[in-house]
DRENZAMI-245507 format. One record per residue (C-alpha): residue in one letter; chain; x, y, z. Coordinates in nm, 4 decimals. Example, Ala and Ser with C-alpha at 12.3 -4.5 7.8 and 13.67 -1.06 7.14 Angstrom:
REM residues 2
<rec a,A,<1.2300,-0.4500,0.7800>>
<rec s,A,<1.3670,-0.1060,0.7140>>
This chain:
REM residues 272
<rec m,A,<-0.0007,0.0094,0.0156>>
<rec v,A,<0.1283,0.3546,-0.1021>>
<rec v,A,<0.0957,0.5992,0.1754>>
<rec s,A,<0.1078,0.9753,0.0663>>
<rec v,A,<0.2702,1.2219,0.3143>>
<rec r,A,<0.1951,1.6053,0.2551>>
<rec t,A,<0.4076,1.8284,0.4573>>
<rec y,A,<0.3176,2.2069,0.4916>>
<rec d,A,<0.5123,2.4872,0.6532>>
<rec q,A,<0.2090,2.6723,0.7906>>
<rec v,A,<-0.0673,2.5298,0.9778>>
<rec g,A,<-0.3216,2.6977,0.7809>>
<rec e,A,<-0.2115,2.5407,0.4628>>
<rec a,A,<-0.2319,2.1930,0.6426>>
<rec a,A,<-0.5757,2.2821,0.7564>>
<rec n,A,<-0.6769,2.3833,0.3971>>
<rec a,A,<-0.5239,2.0409,0.2788>>
<rec l,A,<-0.7140,1.8443,0.5467>>
<rec s,A,<-1.0572,1.9958,0.4770>>
<rec s,A,<-1.0246,1.9651,0.1104>>
<rec d,A,<-0.9472,1.5791,0.1335>>
<rec r,A,<-1.1996,1.3696,0.3088>>
<rec e,A,<-0.9591,1.0650,0.2725>>
<rec a,A,<-0.6678,1.2485,0.4641>>
<rec y,A,<-0.5705,1.2361,0.8195>>
<rec f,A,<-0.3591,1.4667,1.0301>>
<rec l,A,<-0.0243,1.3480,1.1245>>
<rec a,A,<0.1187,1.4816,1.4516>>
<rec g,A,<0.3026,1.2235,1.7027>>
<rec g,A,<0.1603,0.9058,1.5084>>
<rec t,A,<0.1543,0.7073,1.8305>>
<rec l,A,<-0.1919,0.5578,1.7091>>
<rec l,A,<-0.2047,0.6595,1.3594>>
<rec m,A,<0.1368,0.4749,1.2477>>
<rec r,A,<-0.0066,0.1881,1.4068>>
<rec g,A,<-0.2743,0.1579,1.1388>>
<rec v,A,<-0.0025,0.2494,0.8602>>
<rec n,A,<0.2013,-0.0357,0.9759>>
<rec e,A,<-0.0789,-0.2702,0.9628>>
<rec g,A,<-0.1605,-0.1909,0.6109>>
<rec s,A,<-0.4927,-0.0031,0.6562>>
<rec r,A,<-0.6082,0.1181,0.3560>>
<rec a,A,<-0.8119,0.4149,0.5011>>
<rec l,A,<-0.4810,0.5762,0.5659>>
<rec s,A,<-0.3517,0.6440,0.2267>>
<rec t,A,<-0.3055,1.0219,0.2615>>
<rec l,A,<-0.1409,1.2159,0.5661>>
<rec v,A,<-0.1094,1.5591,0.6250>>
<rec r,A,<0.1316,1.7208,0.8520>>
<rec t,A,<0.2975,2.0726,0.9345>>
<rec t,A,<0.6487,2.1895,1.0650>>
<rec d,A,<0.4727,2.4988,1.2001>>
<rec s,A,<0.6161,2.5164,1.5584>>
<rec s,A,<0.3155,2.7093,1.6831>>
<rec l,A,<0.1456,2.4066,1.7406>>
<rec r,A,<0.3506,2.3221,2.0258>>
<rec q,A,<0.3377,2.6138,2.2113>>
<rec i,A,<0.1942,2.6279,2.5727>>
<rec q,A,<0.0749,2.9808,2.6879>>
<rec s,A,<-0.1177,3.1084,2.9736>>
<rec s,A,<-0.3491,3.4065,2.9942>>
<rec g,A,<-0.5319,3.4872,3.3155>>
<rec s,A,<-0.7226,3.1899,3.4212>>
<rec r,A,<-0.6985,2.9896,3.1300>>
<rec i,A,<-0.4052,2.7928,2.9603>>
<rec e,A,<-0.3713,2.7136,2.5994>>
<rec i,A,<-0.1862,2.3995,2.5110>>
<rec g,A,<-0.0788,2.3428,2.1363>>
<rec a,A,<-0.2081,2.0521,1.9880>>
<rec a,A,<0.1326,1.9295,1.8848>>
<rec a,A,<0.2589,1.9670,2.2457>>
<rec t,A,<0.3671,1.6139,2.3589>>
<rec m,A,<0.3031,1.4548,2.7110>>
<rec s,A,<0.6667,1.5176,2.7797>>
<rec d,A,<0.6093,1.8950,2.7164>>
<rec i,A,<0.3198,1.9055,2.9518>>
<rec l,A,<0.5408,1.7283,3.2317>>
<rec a,A,<0.8249,1.9841,3.1718>>
<rec n,A,<0.5975,2.2858,3.2271>>
<rec r,A,<0.5407,2.4033,3.5738>>
<rec e,A,<0.2118,2.5756,3.5188>>
<rec l,A,<0.0802,2.2508,3.4088>>
<rec s,A,<0.1751,2.0603,3.7413>>
<rec f,A,<-0.1691,1.9689,3.8073>>
<rec l,A,<-0.1936,1.8114,3.4917>>
<rec h,A,<0.1216,1.5942,3.5287>>
<rec p,A,<-0.0591,1.2968,3.6690>>
<rec a,A,<-0.2787,1.2604,3.3589>>
<rec a,A,<0.0017,1.3213,3.1201>>
<rec r,A,<0.2269,1.0802,3.3063>>
<rec a,A,<-0.0366,0.8089,3.2682>>
<rec v,A,<0.0068,0.7944,2.9118>>
<rec g,A,<0.2144,0.4913,2.7773>>
<rec g,A,<0.5976,0.4958,2.8650>>
<rec p,A,<0.8720,0.7538,2.8131>>
<rec a,A,<0.8971,0.6942,2.4447>>
<rec i,A,<0.5561,0.7205,2.4108>>
<rec r,A,<0.5225,1.0296,2.6010>>
<rec n,A,<0.7973,1.2055,2.4129>>
<rec m,A,<0.5766,1.1635,2.0870>>
<rec a,A,<0.2018,1.1403,2.1987>>
<rec t,A,<0.0230,1.4931,2.1468>>
<rec a,A,<-0.2345,1.6575,2.3463>>
<rec g,A,<-0.4377,1.7211,2.0182>>
<rec g,A,<-0.3916,1.3578,1.9093>>
<rec n,A,<-0.5312,1.2308,2.2520>>
<rec l,A,<-0.8533,1.3855,2.1762>>
<rec f,A,<-0.9150,1.1367,1.8971>>
<rec a,A,<-0.7782,0.8442,2.0931>>
<rec r,A,<-1.0578,0.5692,2.1130>>
<rec t,A,<-1.1260,0.3730,2.4113>>
<rec p,A,<-0.9221,0.2353,2.6331>>
<rec y,A,<-0.7090,0.5379,2.5405>>
<rec g,A,<-0.7752,0.9203,2.5855>>
<rec d,A,<-0.6549,0.9597,2.9446>>
<rec l,A,<-0.5396,1.3049,2.9107>>
<rec t,A,<-0.8842,1.4094,2.7540>>
<rec t,A,<-1.0766,1.2773,3.0378>>
<rec a,A,<-0.8763,1.5268,3.2560>>
<rec f,A,<-0.9515,1.8001,3.0099>>
<rec l,A,<-1.3113,1.7546,3.0161>>
<rec v,A,<-1.3216,1.8662,3.3851>>
<rec l,A,<-1.1192,2.1758,3.3153>>
<rec d,A,<-1.3772,2.3414,3.1005>>
<rec a,A,<-1.1663,2.2697,2.8009>>
<rec m,A,<-1.2482,2.4338,2.4601>>
<rec v,A,<-1.1184,2.2759,2.1463>>
<rec n,A,<-0.9490,2.5473,1.9096>>
<rec f,A,<-0.9507,2.4697,1.5198>>
<rec a,A,<-0.7095,2.6062,1.2388>>
<rec g,A,<-0.8975,2.7263,0.9285>>
<rec g,A,<-1.2698,2.6411,0.8506>>
<rec s,A,<-1.5725,2.8256,0.9523>>
<rec q,A,<-1.5752,2.7308,1.3298>>
<rec a,A,<-1.3096,2.8417,1.5508>>
<rec q,A,<-1.3819,2.6674,1.8744>>
<rec l,A,<-1.6047,2.3819,2.0301>>
<rec p,A,<-1.6559,2.2803,2.3795>>
<rec l,A,<-1.4631,1.9497,2.4298>>
<rec g,A,<-1.7672,1.7579,2.4986>>
<rec q,A,<-1.9486,1.8559,2.1864>>
<rec f,A,<-1.6148,1.7904,1.9939>>
<rec l,A,<-1.6223,1.4364,2.1069>>
<rec a,A,<-1.9558,1.3546,2.0294>>
<rec e,A,<-1.8975,1.4984,1.6650>>
<rec r,A,<-1.5337,1.4026,1.6105>>
<rec e,A,<-1.6082,1.1476,1.3592>>
<rec k,A,<-1.8067,1.3747,1.0996>>
<rec q,A,<-1.6516,1.4868,0.7860>>
<rec p,A,<-1.4402,1.6824,0.6733>>
<rec r,A,<-1.2095,1.6420,0.9726>>
<rec p,A,<-1.1008,1.9902,1.1329>>
<rec l,A,<-0.7470,2.0401,1.2181>>
<rec v,A,<-0.7186,2.0890,1.6117>>
<rec a,A,<-0.4898,2.3675,1.6613>>
<rec g,A,<-0.5011,2.3537,2.0614>>
<rec i,A,<-0.6866,2.2958,2.3737>>
<rec s,A,<-0.7749,2.5917,2.6147>>
<rec i,A,<-0.8180,2.4862,2.9784>>
<rec e,A,<-0.9430,2.6294,3.2885>>
<rec r,A,<-0.6486,2.6568,3.5610>>
<rec p,A,<-0.7631,2.5151,3.8879>>
<rec t,A,<-0.8009,2.7601,4.1800>>
<rec s,A,<-0.6092,2.5089,4.3890>>
<rec a,A,<-0.3705,2.2045,4.3229>>
<rec a,A,<-0.6190,2.0239,4.5492>>
<rec a,A,<-0.9020,2.0842,4.3774>>
<rec f,A,<-0.8109,1.8763,4.0860>>
<rec r,A,<-0.7615,1.4864,4.1021>>
<rec f,A,<-0.6932,1.2075,3.8584>>
<rec l,A,<-0.6775,0.8516,3.8992>>
<rec k,A,<-0.6026,0.5696,3.6400>>
<rec v,A,<-0.6688,0.2059,3.6924>>
<rec s,A,<-0.4703,-0.0353,3.4666>>
<rec r,A,<-0.3172,-0.3806,3.4369>>
<rec v,A,<-0.0917,-0.3779,3.1392>>
<rec k,A,<0.2532,-0.2232,3.1505>>
<rec p,A,<0.4318,-0.0385,3.0000>>
<rec e,A,<0.1624,0.0796,2.7818>>
<rec r,A,<-0.0790,0.0630,3.0969>>
<rec l,A,<-0.4089,0.0605,2.9039>>
<rec s,A,<-0.6945,0.1880,3.1008>>
<rec v,A,<-0.9337,-0.0423,3.2768>>
<rec m,A,<-1.0769,0.2892,3.3634>>
<rec c,A,<-0.9461,0.6595,3.4531>>
<rec m,A,<-1.1301,0.9256,3.6493>>
<rec a,A,<-1.0688,1.2946,3.6942>>
<rec a,A,<-1.2515,1.5406,3.9050>>
<rec l,A,<-1.2501,1.9229,3.9758>>
<rec l,A,<-1.3717,1.9637,4.3298>>
<rec p,A,<-1.3961,2.3438,4.4032>>
<rec q,A,<-1.4905,2.3836,4.7858>>
<rec s,A,<-1.6670,2.6665,4.9771>>
<rec g,A,<-1.6869,2.6619,5.3205>>
<rec g,A,<-1.5592,2.3018,5.3415>>
<rec r,A,<-1.8389,2.1849,5.0915>>
<rec v,A,<-1.8222,2.0957,4.7255>>
<rec q,A,<-1.9650,2.3519,4.4940>>
<rec g,A,<-1.9735,2.3048,4.1367>>
<rec a,A,<-1.8056,1.9664,4.1198>>
<rec r,A,<-1.7186,1.8184,3.7706>>
<rec v,A,<-1.6320,1.4404,3.7373>>
<rec a,A,<-1.5288,1.2720,3.4137>>
<rec y,A,<-1.4298,0.8884,3.3165>>
<rec g,A,<-1.2225,0.7408,3.0537>>
<rec a,A,<-1.2803,0.3883,2.9180>>
<rec m,A,<-1.6265,0.3734,3.0463>>
<rec a,A,<-1.8138,0.4807,2.7430>>
<rec p,A,<-1.6994,0.5083,2.3464>>
<rec t,A,<-1.5426,0.8424,2.4408>>
<rec p,A,<-1.4548,1.0019,2.7728>>
<rec i,A,<-1.7622,1.1523,2.9368>>
<rec r,A,<-1.8914,1.3763,3.2097>>
<rec m,A,<-2.0663,1.1694,3.4856>>
<rec t,A,<-2.3555,1.4530,3.5716>>
<rec a,A,<-2.5158,1.2341,3.8301>>
<rec v,A,<-2.2051,1.2131,4.0318>>
<rec e,A,<-2.1503,1.5615,4.0088>>
<rec q,A,<-2.4929,1.6226,4.1289>>
<rec a,A,<-2.4408,1.4006,4.4239>>
<rec l,A,<-2.1457,1.5764,4.5342>>
<rec e,A,<-2.3304,1.9361,4.5447>>
<rec g,A,<-2.2843,2.0602,4.8892>>
<rec v,A,<-2.1067,1.7697,5.0419>>
<rec t,A,<-1.8212,1.7368,5.2541>>
<rec l,A,<-1.5346,1.5117,5.1146>>
<rec d,A,<-1.5093,1.2443,5.3787>>
<rec e,A,<-1.6566,0.8989,5.3886>>
<rec s,A,<-2.0192,0.9918,5.4677>>
<rec g,A,<-2.0338,1.2827,5.2179>>
<rec v,A,<-1.9258,1.0904,4.9078>>
<rec q,A,<-2.1503,0.7734,4.9767>>
<rec a,A,<-2.4243,0.9101,4.7537>>
<rec a,A,<-2.1670,0.9707,4.4793>>
<rec a,A,<-2.0537,0.6366,4.5001>>
<rec a,A,<-2.3826,0.4824,4.4740>>
<rec a,A,<-2.4178,0.6856,4.1408>>
<rec a,A,<-2.0766,0.5829,3.9991>>
<rec n,A,<-2.2253,0.4012,3.7068>>
<rec t,A,<-2.5039,0.6140,3.6315>>
<rec g,A,<-2.4661,0.7213,3.2726>>
<rec a,A,<-2.1847,0.4824,3.2120>>
<rec s,A,<-2.1705,0.2382,2.9262>>
<rec p,A,<-1.8575,0.0495,2.9449>>
<rec a,A,<-1.7477,-0.2242,2.6876>>
<rec t,A,<-1.6036,-0.5750,2.7256>>
<rec d,A,<-1.2411,-0.5746,2.5967>>
<rec a,A,<-0.9194,-0.7454,2.6025>>
<rec i,A,<-0.8434,-0.5299,2.9184>>
<rec a,A,<-1.1681,-0.5867,3.1276>>
<rec s,A,<-1.5132,-0.6934,3.1125>>
<rec e,A,<-1.8215,-0.4475,3.1424>>
<rec w,A,<-1.9065,-0.6437,3.4658>>
<rec y,A,<-1.5671,-0.5849,3.6230>>
<rec r,A,<-1.5386,-0.2065,3.5131>>
<rec r,A,<-1.8952,-0.1457,3.6813>>
<rec e,A,<-1.8040,-0.3539,3.9968>>
<rec v,A,<-1.4809,-0.1542,4.0547>>
<rec a,A,<-1.6118,0.1906,3.9490>>
<rec p,A,<-1.7494,0.2982,4.2917>>
<rec v,A,<-1.4479,0.1769,4.4835>>
<rec h,A,<-1.2073,0.3819,4.2673>>
<rec l,A,<-1.4456,0.6713,4.2570>>
<rec k,A,<-1.4416,0.7173,4.6432>>
<rec r,A,<-1.0754,0.6703,4.6201>>
<rec l,A,<-1.0549,0.9761,4.4065>>
<rec l,A,<-1.2908,1.1767,4.5803>>
<rec l,A,<-1.1139,1.0986,4.9151>>
<rec g,A,<-0.7801,1.2151,4.7865>>
<rec q,A,<-0.6363,0.8355,4.7776>>
<rec g,A,<-0.5570,0.8210,4.4050>>
<rec s,A,<-0.2385,0.8784,4.2189>>
């Protein structure tokens, strides 16, 4: 199979090339895409890439941080302003994978991948595009629409900076090393006022076809204290809205069975 690779100097040129060819895929780190190429997938006959360094920038402005789509997990780990996000970036593969895997590519990763995207979901993430008629989408909407054509070129992800490091939590459950594919992963933003949770956001990865917000859990956390008694209702709602699959990593039954246990660990600050 012949694979055509088109390289452009500017991100705008790459965006135009991607939007004009429904068969083309954008190549950044390639940790998942190149697997398909190596396996001879006929769907991956045209790849578009760019050498534009702007896609790798990480910039902060007030309460928001803009992460370039080509920023790697290693770039995130090297950035002190993103220290709250380090557990989620560190959860992606081993060191070699983290040197190549990108923030933008993770948005397209299918279950059981997508750990960083799960963290982005609770950080009020907005997906920014290069070119095209639409400049930005909330991450949840992007995930619901990501398979539609033509494929937009993701330029970056804008996230909310947590008001405190303790407010953001991430936990990953895995069996397989070094790739550490997810049995599940969980992220939570738990702002508090007067010792009680106000405006919780909770998301799961590997518990649905894409990372999802767990609205029933969020509602159960409103106004509670983060102790054993306070998180009981949230744990009882741990599977409400989830639709886990059975795959080579874990069964649907197992994922549902352990979700309340790991959610309690996350909420009580006992996760990684």
